[in-house]
N, C-alpha and C positions, 0 to 999 in steps of 0.2 A: 224878507225871509232865512235863515239863518239855515246856514245847507252845508254841514259836514259831506264828507267826501273818502271814501276808502277807496284804493285798488288794487284788485288780489291780480298777482299773475297768479293761474292756475298750470300755468308749465302742458295745459290738455292733459296731465294728468289722477287721475281717480286719488292719489296715494297728499297728490296738494289740495284737494277740490274739500279733498277728508279733515285734513289740516283746518283750511278755514274757514267751518263750516261752524271746526268747533272750537273758532275762541269769540272772544267774546266779545270781543268790539263785533262780529257778525252774526251773532247772538238777537242783538241789541237795532240789530240792519229795520227800516223801513220802506226803502225800499229796495231791487235787486236787479241791474242790470248786463245781464251777462247769463250764463260763457257765454261767450263767442261759441267757442267750441261744442259741435253738434252732442259729441263721443263723450263729452262730462256735465250734459245738463242733467241729466236725467237722477242723477242725486240732489241735484242746487233745485227742483224745481220737487222732488217731495218732502225735502227740507224746508222752502220757502208752502205749498201745500199745506203742511202738518203748523207749521207757522204764522200758515193766515197773510204772510207778506207777499206782496204779488214780485213776480220774474219777469223783465219786456227781456225779449229772448229777440234784440234786433238786428239778427245777419238770416239768421237759419229759415231755409225760402220756405219749409212746409216741418212741423213735427206732431207724430201720435203728440207726444206731452202735451198737446190743445187740446187735446178730444177729456181728459181725462181728470184735469185740473182748474180748478175753475181761477187760481191764480195764477196761473201760464197765459202771459202775453207774447203776440208774435208783432213788430215791427216788419215793414216789409217794404219799402214804396218805389217804387219802378225808377230804374233806368232811368230814364227821359226828366223825374221828378232828380235825384242825384245829378244830374248832370247835364239840368236843358232840354232842349225837343232836339234836340244834336245831334245823339248819341245814338 
């Protein structure tokens, strides 16, 4: 499988998110992982919903975005899973 991975630093800033979303590279993405920070997820989640792109939230424990967006997925492994049973 050929994978092209683009990594962006959102700087926890909505302005950075808007600049990233409006790039040609981002417009043609097939899968979004992140952003990590919940305060900038809403705009990316809206973009993902409109463009039917799965968005995976790897760290946010609970988000209201999952209720209204069929493209929004949360992945929250337990501490035991991440560090073994001695966590």
